[in-house]
TIRO-2110 file (N, C-alpha, C; in Angstrom, 1 decimal):
// TIRO-2110
7.0, 15.9, 19.3, N, 1, A
7.7, 15.4, 20.4, CA, 1, A
7.3, 16.2, 21.7, C, 1, A
7.0, 15.5, 22.7, N, 2, A
6.7, 16.1, 24.0, CA, 2, A
8.0, 16.4, 24.7, C, 2, A
7.9, 17.4, 25.6, N, 3, A
9.1, 17.8, 26.4, CA, 3, A
8.9, 17.5, 27.9, C, 3, A
8.2, 16.5, 28.2, N, 4, A
8.0, 16.1, 29.6, CA, 4, A
9.3, 15.6, 30.1, C, 4, A
9.4, 15.3, 31.4, N, 5, A
10.6, 14.9, 32.1, CA, 5, A
11.3, 13.8, 31.3, C, 5, A
12.6, 14.0, 31.1, N, 6, A
13.4, 13.0, 30.4, CA, 6, A
13.3, 13.0, 28.9, C, 6, A
12.5, 13.9, 28.4, N, 7, A
12.4, 13.9, 26.9, CA, 7, A
13.2, 15.1, 26.3, C, 7, A
13.4, 15.0, 25.0, N, 8, A
14.1, 16.0, 24.3, CA, 8, A
13.6, 17.4, 24.5, C, 8, A
14.5, 18.3, 24.8, N, 9, A
14.2, 19.7, 25.0, CA, 9, A
14.8, 20.6, 23.9, C, 9, A
15.5, 20.1, 23.0, N, 10, A
16.1, 20.8, 21.9, CA, 10, A
15.8, 20.2, 20.6, C, 10, A
16.0, 21.0, 19.5, N, 11, A
15.7, 20.5, 18.2, CA, 11, A
16.9, 19.5, 17.8, C, 11, A
16.6, 18.7, 16.8, N, 12, A
17.6, 17.8, 16.2, CA, 12, A
17.7, 18.0, 14.7, C, 12, A
18.9, 17.8, 14.2, N, 13, A
19.1, 18.0, 12.8, CA, 13, A
18.4, 17.0, 12.0, C, 13, A
17.8, 17.4, 10.9, N, 14, A
17.0, 16.5, 10.0, CA, 14, A
17.8, 15.8, 8.9, C, 14, A
19.2, 15.8, 9.1, N, 15, A
20.0, 15.3, 8.0, CA, 15, A
20.4, 13.8, 8.0, C, 15, A
19.7, 13.0, 8.8, N, 16, A
19.9, 11.6, 8.8, CA, 16, A
21.0, 11.1, 9.8, C, 16, A
21.5, 12.0, 10.6, N, 17, A
22.5, 11.7, 11.6, CA, 17, A
21.8, 11.0, 12.8, C, 17, A
20.6, 11.4, 13.2, N, 18, A
19.9, 10.8, 14.3, CA, 18, A
19.5, 9.4, 14.0, C, 18, A
19.8, 8.5, 14.9, N, 19, A
19.4, 7.0, 14.7, CA, 19, A
18.7, 6.6, 16.0, C, 19, A
17.4, 7.0, 16.1, N, 20, A
16.7, 6.6, 17.3, CA, 20, A
16.2, 5.2, 17.2, C, 20, A
15.7, 4.7, 18.3, N, 21, A
15.1, 3.3, 18.4, CA, 21, A
13.6, 3.5, 18.2, C, 21, A
13.0, 2.4, 17.6, N, 22, A
11.6, 2.4, 17.3, CA, 22, A
10.9, 1.2, 17.8, C, 22, A
9.8, 1.3, 18.4, N, 23, A
9.0, 0.2, 18.8, CA, 23, A
8.0, -0.1, 17.6, C, 23, A
8.4, -1.1, 16.8, N, 24, A
7.6, -1.4, 15.6, CA, 24, A
6.8, -2.7, 15.8, C, 24, A
6.7, -3.1, 17.1, N, 25, A
5.8, -4.3, 17.4, CA, 25, A
6.6, -5.6, 17.5, C, 25, A
7.9, -5.6, 17.3, N, 26, A
8.7, -6.8, 17.4, CA, 26, A
8.9, -7.2, 18.9, C, 26, A
9.1, -8.5, 19.2, N, 27, A
9.3, -9.0, 20.5, CA, 27, A
10.5, -9.9, 20.5, C, 27, A
11.2, -10.0, 21.6, N, 28, A
12.4, -10.9, 21.8, CA, 28, A
11.8, -12.3, 22.0, C, 28, A
12.7, -13.3, 22.0, N, 29, A
12.3, -14.7, 22.2, CA, 29, A
11.5, -14.9, 23.5, C, 29, A
11.8, -14.1, 24.6, N, 30, A
11.1, -14.2, 25.8, CA, 30, A
9.9, -13.3, 26.0, C, 30, A
9.5, -12.7, 24.8, N, 31, A
8.3, -11.9, 24.8, CA, 31, A
8.5, -10.4, 25.2, C, 31, A
9.7, -10.0, 25.5, N, 32, A
9.9, -8.6, 25.8, CA, 32, A
9.9, -7.7, 24.5, C, 32, A
9.6, -6.5, 24.7, N, 33, A
9.6, -5.5, 23.6, CA, 33, A
11.0, -5.4, 23.0, C, 33, A
11.1, -5.4, 21.7, N, 34, A
12.4, -5.2, 21.1, CA, 34, A
12.4, -3.9, 20.3, C, 34, A
13.4, -3.1, 20.5, N, 35, A
13.4, -1.8, 19.8, CA, 35, A
14.4, -1.9, 18.6, C, 35, A
14.0, -1.3, 17.5, N, 36, A
14.8, -1.4, 16.2, CA, 36, A
15.2, 0.0, 15.9, C, 36, A
16.4, 0.1, 15.3, N, 37, A
17.1, 1.3, 15.0, CA, 37, A
16.9, 1.7, 13.5, C, 37, A
16.6, 3.0, 13.3, N, 38, A
16.5, 3.5, 11.9, CA, 38, A
17.1, 4.9, 11.9, C, 38, A
17.8, 5.3, 10.8, N, 39, A
18.2, 6.7, 10.6, CA, 39, A
17.0, 7.5, 10.2, C, 39, A
17.0, 8.7, 10.6, N, 40, A
15.8, 9.6, 10.4, CA, 40, A
16.2, 10.9, 9.7, C, 40, A
15.5, 11.1, 8.6, N, 41, A
15.6, 12.3, 7.8, CA, 41, A
14.3, 13.1, 7.9, C, 41, A
14.4, 14.4, 8.1, N, 42, A
13.2, 15.3, 8.2, CA, 42, A
13.0, 15.8, 6.8, C, 42, A
11.8, 15.7, 6.2, N, 43, A
11.5, 16.2, 4.9, CA, 43, A
11.2, 17.7, 5.0, C, 43, A
11.8, 18.5, 4.1, N, 44, A
11.5, 19.9, 3.9, CA, 44, A
11.8, 20.8, 5.1, C, 44, A
12.7, 20.3, 6.0, N, 45, A
13.1, 21.2, 7.1, CA, 45, A
14.6, 20.8, 7.5, C, 45, A
15.3, 21.8, 8.0, N, 46, A
16.7, 21.6, 8.5, CA, 46, A
16.7, 20.8, 9.8, C, 46, A
15.7, 21.1, 10.6, N, 47, A
15.7, 20.4, 12.0, CA, 47, A
14.2, 20.3, 12.4, C, 47, A
14.1, 19.5, 13.5, N, 48, A
12.7, 19.3, 14.1, CA, 48, A
12.8, 19.5, 15.6, C, 48, A
12.0, 20.4, 16.1, N, 49, A
12.1, 20.8, 17.5, CA, 49, A
11.0, 20.1, 18.3, C, 49, A
11.1, 20.1, 19.6, N, 50, A
10.1, 19.5, 20.5, CA, 50, A
8.7, 20.1, 20.2, C, 50, A
7.8, 19.2, 20.1, N, 51, A
6.4, 19.5, 19.9, CA, 51, A
6.1, 19.8, 18.4, C, 51, A
7.1, 19.8, 17.5, N, 52, A
6.8, 20.0, 16.1, CA, 52, A
6.5, 18.7, 15.4, C, 52, A
5.8, 18.8, 14.3, N, 53, A
5.6, 17.6, 13.5, CA, 53, A
6.1, 17.8, 12.1, C, 53, A
6.4, 16.7, 11.4, N, 54, A
7.0, 16.8, 10.0, CA, 54, A
6.9, 15.4, 9.4, C, 54, A
6.9, 15.4, 8.0, N, 55, A
7.1, 14.2, 7.3, CA, 55, A
8.6, 13.8, 7.5, C, 55, A
8.8, 12.5, 7.8, N, 56, A
10.2, 12.0, 7.9, CA, 56, A
10.4, 10.8, 7.1, C, 56, A
11.6, 10.4, 6.8, N, 57, A
12.0, 9.2, 6.1, CA, 57, A
12.8, 8.4, 7.1, C, 57, A
12.6, 7.1, 7.2, N, 58, A
13.4, 6.2, 8.0, CA, 58, A
14.1, 5.3, 7.2, C, 58, A
15.4, 5.0, 7.5, N, 59, A
16.2, 4.0, 6.9, CA, 59, A
16.6, 3.0, 7.9, C, 59, A
15.9, 1.9, 8.1, N, 60, A
16.2, 0.9, 9.1, CA, 60, A
17.6, 0.3, 8.9, C, 60, A
18.2, 0.0, 10.0, N, 61, A
19.5, -0.6, 10.0, CA, 61, A
19.4, -2.1, 9.7, C, 61, A
18.3, -2.7, 10.1, N, 62, A
17.9, -4.1, 9.8, CA, 62, A
16.6, -4.2, 9.1, C, 62, A
16.6, -3.9, 7.7, N, 63, A
15.3, -3.8, 7.0, CA, 63, A
14.4, -5.0, 7.2, C, 63, A
15.0, -6.2, 7.3, N, 64, A
14.1, -7.4, 7.4, CA, 64, A
13.3, -7.4, 8.6, C, 64, A
13.7, -6.6, 9.7, N, 65, A
12.8, -6.5, 10.9, CA, 65, A
11.6, -5.6, 10.7, C, 65, A
11.6, -4.9, 9.7, N, 66, A
10.5, -3.9, 9.4, CA, 66, A
9.5, -4.3, 8.4, C, 66, A
9.7, -5.4, 7.8, N, 67, A
8.9, -5.8, 6.6, CA, 67, A
7.4, -6.0, 6.9, C, 67, A
7.0, -6.2, 8.2, N, 68, A
5.6, -6.4, 8.5, CA, 68, A
4.8, -5.1, 8.6, C, 68, A
5.5, -4.0, 8.5, N, 69, A
4.8, -2.7, 8.6, CA, 69, A
4.0, -2.4, 7.3, C, 69, A
2.9, -1.7, 7.5, N, 70, A
2.1, -1.4, 6.4, CA, 70, A
1.5, 0.1, 6.6, C, 70, A
1.0, 0.7, 5.6, N, 71, A
0.5, 2.0, 5.7, CA, 71, A
-0.6, 2.0, 6.7, C, 71, A
-0.5, 3.1, 7.6, N, 72, A
-1.5, 3.2, 8.7, CA, 72, A
-1.0, 2.8, 10.0, C, 72, A
0.1, 1.9, 10.0, N, 73, A
0.6, 1.5, 11.3, CA, 73, A
1.2, 2.7, 12.0, C, 73, A
1.1, 2.7, 13.4, N, 74, A
1.7, 3.8, 14.2, CA, 74, A
2.8, 3.1, 15.0, C, 74, A
4.0, 3.7, 14.9, N, 75, A
5.2, 3.3, 15.6, CA, 75, A
5.7, 4.4, 16.6, C, 75, A
6.4, 4.0, 17.6, N, 76, A
6.9, 5.0, 18.6, CA, 76, A
8.4, 5.1, 18.6, C, 76, A
8.9, 6.3, 18.7, N, 77, A
10.3, 6.6, 18.7, CA, 77, A
10.8, 6.7, 20.2, C, 77, A
12.0, 6.1, 20.4, N, 78, A
12.6, 6.2, 21.7, CA, 78, A
14.0, 6.7, 21.6, C, 78, A
14.4, 7.6, 22.4, N, 79, A
15.9, 8.0, 22.5, CA, 79, A
16.4, 7.5, 23.8, C, 79, A
15.5, 7.2, 24.8, N, 80, A
15.8, 6.7, 26.1, CA, 80, A
14.6, 5.9, 26.5, C, 80, A
14.3, 5.8, 27.8, N, 81, A
13.1, 5.1, 28.2, CA, 81, A
11.8, 5.7, 27.8, C, 81, A
11.5, 7.0, 28.0, N, 82, A
10.2, 7.5, 27.6, CA, 82, A
10.1, 7.6, 26.1, C, 82, A
8.9, 7.5, 25.7, N, 83, A
8.6, 7.7, 24.2, CA, 83, A
9.0, 9.1, 23.8, C, 83, A
9.7, 9.2, 22.7, N, 84, A
10.1, 10.6, 22.3, CA, 84, A
9.3, 11.1, 21.1, C, 84, A
8.5, 10.3, 20.5, N, 85, A
7.6, 10.7, 19.4, CA, 85, A
6.9, 9.5, 18.8, C, 85, A
6.0, 9.8, 17.9, N, 86, A
5.2, 8.8, 17.2, CA, 86, A
5.3, 9.1, 15.8, C, 86, A
5.1, 8.0, 15.0, N, 87, A
5.0, 8.2, 13.5, CA, 87, A
3.9, 7.3, 13.0, C, 87, A
3.3, 7.7, 11.9, N, 88, A
2.3, 6.9, 11.2, CA, 88, A
2.9, 6.6, 9.8, C, 88, A
3.0, 5.3, 9.5, N, 89, A
3.6, 4.8, 8.3, CA, 89, A
2.6, 5.3, 7.1, C, 89, A
3.2, 6.0, 6.1, N, 90, A
2.4, 6.5, 5.0, CA, 90, A
2.9, 5.9, 3.7, C, 90, A
4.1, 5.2, 3.7, N, 91, A
4.6, 4.6, 2.5, CA, 91, A
5.6, 3.6, 2.9, C, 91, A
5.7, 2.5, 2.2, N, 92, A
6.7, 1.4, 2.5, CA, 92, A
7.4, 1.1, 1.2, C, 92, A
8.7, 1.3, 1.2, N, 93, A
9.5, 0.9, 0.0, CA, 93, A
10.4, -0.2, 0.3, C, 93, A
10.6, -1.1, -0.6, N, 94, A
11.5, -2.2, -0.5, CA, 94, A
13.0, -1.7, -0.5, C, 94, A
13.9, -2.3, 0.3, N, 95, A
15.3, -1.9, 0.2, CA, 95, A
15.9, -2.1, -1.2, C, 95, A
16.8, -1.3, -1.6, N, 96, A
17.5, -1.4, -2.8, CA, 96, A
18.5, -2.5, -2.7, C, 96, A
18.7, -3.3, -3.7, N, 97, A
19.7, -4.4, -3.6, CA, 97, A
20.9, -4.1, -4.4, C, 97, A
END
């Protein structure tokens, strides 16, 4: 995560409490970018600080909106207007029913 103007300047807990918005390529009916929310867990770390990288797991709040993603896709995280981070999809699991 970069710490440029308007971006996160402190670490966040990796326990799944953070629910950032993600640009996963979806669009609204009028063609505008649609952001989708997913809970975020950091693998093998208690927290993730600005500029750090880690493996994370995402749990989408609307899994059906994420079904088009495949390994290798790059998605962007937003907590506000500027991009807060990027992720590369390395595994896709179907939701449990």
